[in-house]
Each structure stands twice: as structure tokens, then as C-alpha cells.
N, C-alpha and C positions, 0 to 999 in steps of 0.2 A: 503493500500500500504505500502510496506517496505520502510526503508530508502535508500536505494540504488536505487530501482525504482523511488521513490520522487524526489530524486537528478537528474536522467537521465530525467524525465521529465521537471523539472524546466531550466536544461541546455538546453534542445531542444526549450522549450518556448522562453527562453532570445534570443537564437540566431535566432529563426525566427521573433521576434519584432524587434531586432535591425535590421533583414535585411531590414523590410519592412519600419523603421521609417523615412527613408528620403521620402517617397512618399509623394506627397502634393495633395490636391484637389483643382483646379485652381478658384472653386467658392468663395472660403473664401478670397482670394486676394484683397486687397484694390485698389480701381480705381486710377490710377496715377492722379495727378492733372490736367494735360493738354492733357491726353491721350483721343482721341475720340473712342466711340463705333461703333461696325458696322453699326448701324443705322446712325450716322451721316457722313458717308464715302461718301454719294453721289451715290454709286453704286446700279443701278437698281437692280442688280441679288443680293444684300448682302441679302434680305428676303429669296431667295431660298437656299442660304448657310447655313442659320441657322438650318434647319431642320437636315443636316447631321450632321453638327457640334454637336448638340444637342445630335443625336443618338450616336455619337462616344464618346463623353463624357459620355453617361449613360452607355453604355458597358464597358467603362475603369472603372467607378465607381464600376459598378456591379464585375467586375473581381478583382478588387483590395480589395472590400468588401470581396469577397470569399476568396482570399489569407489572409486577415487578421484574419478572423474569424476562419480558418483553423488551424492558429498558434497559437491561444488562448487556446484552450480547447483541450488537447487531449485526454479526458475522460469524462465520465458523471459524474453528481451529485447524482446518486444513488436515486433520487425522493425526495430529500431534499427541504424543502420550505424556501425560502429567505423571512425574514419578514423587512419590513421598517418601521420606524415610520419618520413622518411629521407633520406639525403643519398644523391647521384647523381655519381660523378666524370665530369669533363669532359674526360679524357685518355685516347686509347685503351690506353696503356700502364698506365692505372689501373684502368679499367671494370671489371676483375673483383672490385673492394672495394665494389661497392655491395651492397645486401641482396639476396641470392636467396631468404631466409627468411621472407618475409611473405606475398608474394601470388603466385599463380600463375592466370593466366586460363583456362588448359585442359591436359589432359594431354598431354604430347608423347614419353612414352617416355622421357624423361631422370630418373633415379633421383630426384635432390634436387627438382626441378622437381613432379614427380608427387606424391612426397610432400607438400611444400607444398600442393598442390592438394587432396589428399584430406583432410588436416588441416583445412584452411579449410572444406571442404563438410561435413564432420562436425560442425565448431563451429556452423555457419550453420544446418543442418538440425536438430541437435540443440537448440540454445537461440534458435531464431528471431530470427537477426541476420544481418548482413551486414559484410564486410571489405571495405577499401579503402586503398590505399597511394599516397601521392604523393612521389615521387622527385625532391627539389631538387638544383639545382646549387648553390645557396646556402642551404643547410638551415639552420645557424643563424641567420642573418639573418632568413630568412623565419618562423621559429619567433618570435625575437624580436618582431619586426614584429606578429604574429598575436597574441601574448599581452599585449603592451602596449596592442594594441586593444581588448582584453576580449573578442575573438574566440573563442568556443570550439570552433572548426573541427577542431582537431584533440585526439583523446582519448589518443593514445599519440605521444610523440615519441623517435626513435632517433638521438640526436646523436653526433658522435665521443667517444670514449672520454674523451678529455683536455678535452673541453667542459663535461662534465657538474658539474665543481666550481665552473666559471665560472658558469655558468646557475643553480646552487645557490644561491650565495653572492649573486648578483644577485636573489634571491627570485623566481625565474621558476618554479621547480619544485616539487612537492608533497613532502612528508615522507612517502616509502612507508610508513614504520612508522605513520603516524598512517591509512592507509587500511583501515580494520576488515576490508574483505573479503579484505585480501591476509595469508598467513601466510607470512612469508620465511622460515621455518625448513622449509618444505616441500622436498622432495628435488629439485624441478625448479627451483629458485632455487640460482644459484652461490653457494656458502657462501664460498668464497675471495674473491668480489666483494664479498659483504655485509660480511664483517669488514674487509676492506682499504680499503673507499670509505666507511665510515661516519665521521661527524665529531661527536663530542660526542654518541655514540647516536644521531644521525640520520643516516638514510640516503634520499638522492634521486636516485640513479641508482645501477643493479647490472645484472646479467646474469642470464638464465635459459635454459631449454632451448628458448623459441622462436627462439633466435640460434644459427645454426651460422657466423655471421661471425666469433665471437670465437674459436670453435676453429679456424678458417680461420686466423686472426690471431696463432695461438700459435707462438712461436718454436722450431725444431728443427734437427739437422743430418740430411743424408743423406750416405751416403759410396758411393764405388765399391767393389764386391765384388773386381773385378777386381785394382785397386791393393793392395787388403788382401792378394790371395792373391800376387801379384808379391812383394810385400816381405816375405811371411810373418809378417806382424803378428799379435798375438792378435785371436780374433773379437771384434769390440766388442760384441756383444749380451752375451756371457759376461762381460766386463768390467763392462758396467753392471749384471748379474744380482748379480755378486760385490762390487760397490760400488768397482771398481777404476777406474771410467772418470773420469779426473781431468784436470786442466789440464796437468800434467807428462807424462802420457801422451800425451794428445792433443797436445801442441805436440813432444814427441819425435818422434811419427810425422810430423807435417806437415813437420819439418826434413830427413826422410830421403828425401821423396818429390821435393819441388820438383828442376826440372833446367831447364837451356837446351837443349831437345830441337832448335833449329835451328841451335845452335851460333854465333849472331851476337854473342855477348859481353854479351847485355843480356837482363833478362826482361821480357816483356810479354806480350800476350793469346795469343802463339803458342806458348808455352811451357807446362810442367807444374808445377802447384802443390800444395803439401800442403792449403792452406786457400783458400777463395774466400768473400768475404762483402760485404754492403752496410752502411754506417755503423752501421745500428741493430742490430747485431750487439754493438755497443758495450753496450748497456742488457742484452743477453741473456745474454752473458758476465759482467757484472757480477752479474745476479741469479743466474745458475748457479752462481758462486762464493759465495753466500750473502750479497751486500750489498744494499742499500737506499740510495735517495736521500732517503728519509725513513721514520720508524716512527712509533708512537703510543704514548703514555704510557697510565698508569692511567687517566687519564679519557677515553680515545679521541681525544686531540687529537693532531695531527701534529706532529713536531719535526724538525729538521735532522740528518743523522746522516752527510753525506758527507764531514764533516772528520774522522771517526774514522780510528784508526791502521789498523784493518781496511780501511776503506774505501780510502785513500789505499793499501795494500797492493795490494789488487786491481785498483785503477785502473793502478796501474805495470805489471803484469802484463798487463792487457788492453790497455794502448797498446804494449806491446813486441810483441804477437802481432800486433794490427792493423797497426802502423807495420814490418812485416818484409819490404820488397820482395821479398826473394830467396825468400820461403816463402808468403807470403799475399797474393793478389791482390784487390784493391779496386774492386769493380765500380762505386760510386757516383762513384769518381773519373775514370771512362771518359767521362763526360758533358763534361769538360774537354778531352777528345781527340777530341769531334765524335761519339761514339757517341751514337745517337737512343734505342735502348732496350737499357738494359743488362741486361734480364732475359732478353731473346733471347740475348744474347752468353754471359750466365752459364750458359744452358740448354745452348747447344751446346758451351761447353767441358765439361760435365759430362759430357755424352751421348758425347763423344769419348775418356773416360776421361783427361782431362788435369787432374782435380781430384780429391784423396782425399777431402776433407771440405768439404761446400758448406751455408752456414747457408741456410736458408729459413724463410718462414713457411708453414703446412702447405697453404694454398691452391696454392702453388708445385708440389706433389706431382701435381695433375693433369695440367699439359703434359708431365710425365716419362712418363706410362704409356706412350707410344708407342715411348720409346727402346729399342733393342736393348741396350745395356749393363746388367748387373744392378746394382742399387743396394739399401741398406736405409736404416732412419730408427733415429735415435737422438736421446735427450734432450740438452741441453745438459751437457757435463761440470761435474763438481763441483770444488770448490777442491781438497780432498784426502780421502782414505780415512775421516776422523774425521767428515766431513760426513754426515749421516743421509739427506738427500733430494736429490734431484736436481730444480733449480727450471727451469721453461721460462716466459719473459714473453709475456703478451698485450700485442701490440704496440699503443700506443695510436695511431698513424697511421691504422691502416686498421680497427681494430674501434669498436665502438658499444656503447651502453648503454640500458637501458630506463628511460624516465621518463614520469611524468604532469604534463602542463604545470599551473600553478597557474590557468589558465583554464578547466581543464574543468569542463563542467557539472554532472557527475554522477560525482565520484571512487570512489563506492562501486559504481556500475556498471561503470566502468572496472576497477576492482580485481577485482572477480568474473570479468569477461572475461578478464584477464590470468593469474588461478589457471587458469581453464579452458584457456587458450591455451596457457600452458607445461606444464600438466599433459599435454594432448594429445601436444603436441610432443614430450615426454621418453619417450613410448610409440610415436610415429608418426616424427616428423622426425629424432632424433637416431640410432634404429636404422638409418633409411635412411642418414644421413650415415656413421655410423661402422663400421656391420656391412656394409653394400653397397656403399656408393660408395668409401669409404676403404678398407676393408679388402678388399672384394670386387674392386674395379676398379683401384685404385692401389697397393696394398701388394703387394710381390712374394714375401713368406712371413710365416709365423706369428710368427718371432721379430720383426719388425715391428709386429704386432700388440701384443705384450706391451710394447712400447716405447711404443706410443701410449696404453696404460693409465697408464703412469708420468707419462707428458708431460701428461696431460689430469688426472691427481690432484695434481700440483703446480704449478697455473699461478700466476703471479705478478702481481698488480695492485699497483703499487709508487705509494701516494698521493704519494709524493715526486716521482716521475718524471711522473706523470700531471698533478699539480698544477702543475708546473714553478716552483714557488715562487720570485720573485725572477729568473726567467729563467736557473736555475742547468743545466736541462737543455741549453739552447741554448749556455751556456758550455762544457760538456764536449763536446757535438759538435763546435765549433768547434775547440776544442783537440785532439781527435784527429786532425781532419782536417790540421792545422798540426803534429802531432807536438808539440805544446808539453806538455812534461810538469811544468812549474811548478805542480802540483796544489795544494801547501800554500799558496803567496802567493796563487795565485787564488781558492781556495776562501774563505781567510781574508777576502780583499778584499770578496768578494761575500756572506759571510755576514750583516752586518746587514742587507742588502736583503733576501735571502732570509726571514730571521726577521720582519723587519717584514710579509713578504708573508703570511707563515703567520699572523702575529698579526691581521691585517687580515681575512683569510678566516674566521680561528676566530670574531672577533668579529661578523662579518655573519652566519654561519650559527647563532651561539648566540642572537641575537637574532629568529630566524625562529620562527615556529610549528613 
């Protein structure tokens, strides 16, 4: 295509995207705290009203999808094959955390697989291209070697979320804001990620609707309905809606449930607990209370916040909860006791109604679908009732991010493809994940669906935690394992190292195009 034609296509694309940028999808809006659903209205005809409303919404969504896709790609890709590189876990315990959202070779009858397959076939047929994915056991190393060799083998790279900033600072990724074919303000891009992960107005890695892995990676609580009833606690769903699901309420209930049920005088895996967690719950509870390892100034540069009075106060409470052996069972510590798979142990304890609240990442809901005991889903509790929102962390260990390697041979082509790929995913993959798989198969009640709305609307991407500036994240993780509560001295001691690392990262990224 000549330069004049290219400019015209780009201008037309931009105009179309801007025209539709304000369109929203009602499903993604959080539920108001005191708002009743149609099923709560008491109207005997409400069930009859649901079908036409649902059909109308479906028609509206299909019309919007058609218009959006029509505005993205005015021409085909001439049979080009787009190559992804993603990570593959080499441990049976962690193999569920590979990408299942990029490629599917055939339809199998499994909801997510088939949605991925149909999305890919649509994109390939509509825009004359092919989609391939390489899953690597050493993804980041393979990507670095490929980029440094000048090979344009991969069009899109999906590194672990916590590696995005390092790859960017090393000059190995493109600034997505400079890829003219991409409009990162479109609704299929995660605006929380865009806002949180940029540095100095530059965005090298983000998230979008082509990824369900980052949905799966989001932290939440599940709770035993039987134990709630046995102890006559307030219904947790109602607490959330009224803004009363707080640390104090949560921990008060936790301490009322735990019991040495076998009477051997010690608390271990054979007993009953108010709370069960892995070490990563530290970050989720900290964020749930409104804390952050790092925030950003008016110039969009990160700065250290863990030494603030608020952060220290939150850490003290979180450490108290996590290191309360009479009431909290720490699954990550069982590896020291010879347990080979803590996830299996945790699931069995929860299924046996020996845990009131269990911290999970949403992917962990799927194995629970066959349990007989009934359970519900909740967001992470707030610090207190004055806090407006519930915040839920996207776990940096198991999530990923969307990047374009600096070695990409044609960034504009890749950008156009990613716009179409994420747009189609919004209308095909995300509904399959949210409405069919998560809500339809794994969630037991309508209230949990409302909780999912709240969880996804307030996901946290903490630049300080993800960047691990000066190794602060690892330091706090180690401190919680040892129940070392000398926060002030340890943080002050590490602060110069943290700030130097932040300054170094900012300087590197500022010098990039």
C-alpha cells in the first residue's frame, strides 16, 4: 500500500473507533451496593421479563460487535501468520496457569476451548490470516534471545506480568502508545491495567479481552454456606452490598469458627479453621484494605509508598491475620511438612466444610464445581466502611501481559490484528468465560455472579508490587513467613535501594522512544 492510501486507511480507522468508543456493555458494570436485582423485586412476572430483555441485550451486543469489527480492519492480511509466544508451566501443580485463551486446534465441547477456536477461525477467515502459538518452558529467556538476535519470529509476546517492566526497561518492547493502529482507549483494553502499568505516559505492556488468564488470576474469597448458617452469621453477600464487608467483620467471624475438632490439643490440617490461605494472600489483603506497594505522581512516575503510616497500619493487621495459627491455616507452609500438592489439600479441607473463608484465584473455582458442599464467592474485604470500593489483586505470579517485541517486522500490522483479536474476544471469548463457564458451570447462585461484577470492576495492578523495586516484595513475603513485624526498621533500611531501583527504571524508560 502506498503512503497516501495508508494514511487514508488510518484516518478512517481512527474516525470509526472514536465514533464507537463511548459505547458500553451493561454486563461489565459493577452492581450498586444497595441496588436490588430483578429477582429481588418480588414481581411474579419478573422471570417472564428476563428472556426478552436478555434477547434484546444479545441483539444489541451483536450489532455493536459487527459495527466495531467493521471499523477496525478495512483490508485483509494477505495470508500472514501471526505468531504468539507464551509461557508453559513445567510443574503438574501449576500447569493450569498456562494460556488457554490464544490457540485451540479443534472444537472439543469444552466451553473455553471452543470459544477460542471459533474466535480464531472468525479472525482467520474474515481477515485472511493465520494464528499460531508457541508455549515455552523458558519463555522470557527465549524471547530475549530472539529479540537480541534481530529475529522477528514473534509478533506478540505474553510474558508473566511481573516481567513486563524488566523487558520494557531493557528496551525489548515497543511502546504500545506509538503503534498508530491501536486505540488503547477502546473498551476491549483493560483500562485499570493501562492506567497502572504506564510509566511517564509510556505503556509497554497491558491486558485486554483476548486474555482470560488475567481473570483467572484475580484473587477472591470463597466461603462455606454451611458454616455461615451453623454460626448464624450475617449473609456475606448482603454485607458486601451494604459496604459492611470489612476486615473487622471478616476476622471476627474467623475467630468464632476455628476448633480443635479431633481434640488432640493442637491445630493442624485435621481441624477446622475460619480462614485458609497461601502466602500470596498478603498482597490481596493489603490491596483490599486500600494499600499499594507503589503509586504514581503527577508525571506518571512510580514512587515508594510502603513506608507510609497507612501502609504500616495495614501490614500490621494483615500479619496478625496471616500468622494466627489458632484461626488461620497457611497452606504454603505445608510443603515444609512433606505435602506435595497444597492445592489438593486445600480443596479437600474446604469441601469437607472445615474452612469458613478460603482465599483463591478465580481459576481455582473450577475444581470446586464437583463438591457437594455449597459455597459462594466474595471480593476481598475492605479496611472499613468508609472505604468506597472493594479491591481485588491480579496475581503477578500466574497472570500475563500483552506486548509487541521491538523486533516486530511490522508493528502497524500487529497493532491492527490485536485490535481485531481483542474486539472479537470481548464479544465471543469473554461472554463464554463469564456467562457460560464461570457463571453457568462453576458458580452456585446469582449473588456470586453479582460479586464477580464487583471483583472484575476493581482489579488491582500495583506497579510497586509488579516491579518489585529493590526486592521489596520478596522482603515482605519473607517477613510474613517468619512473622517478623519489624516493618519500620526493615522498610527504612531498604528504602534507599528501592528508590534507586525506581530511579534507574524511570531513567531507562524515559530514554526509550
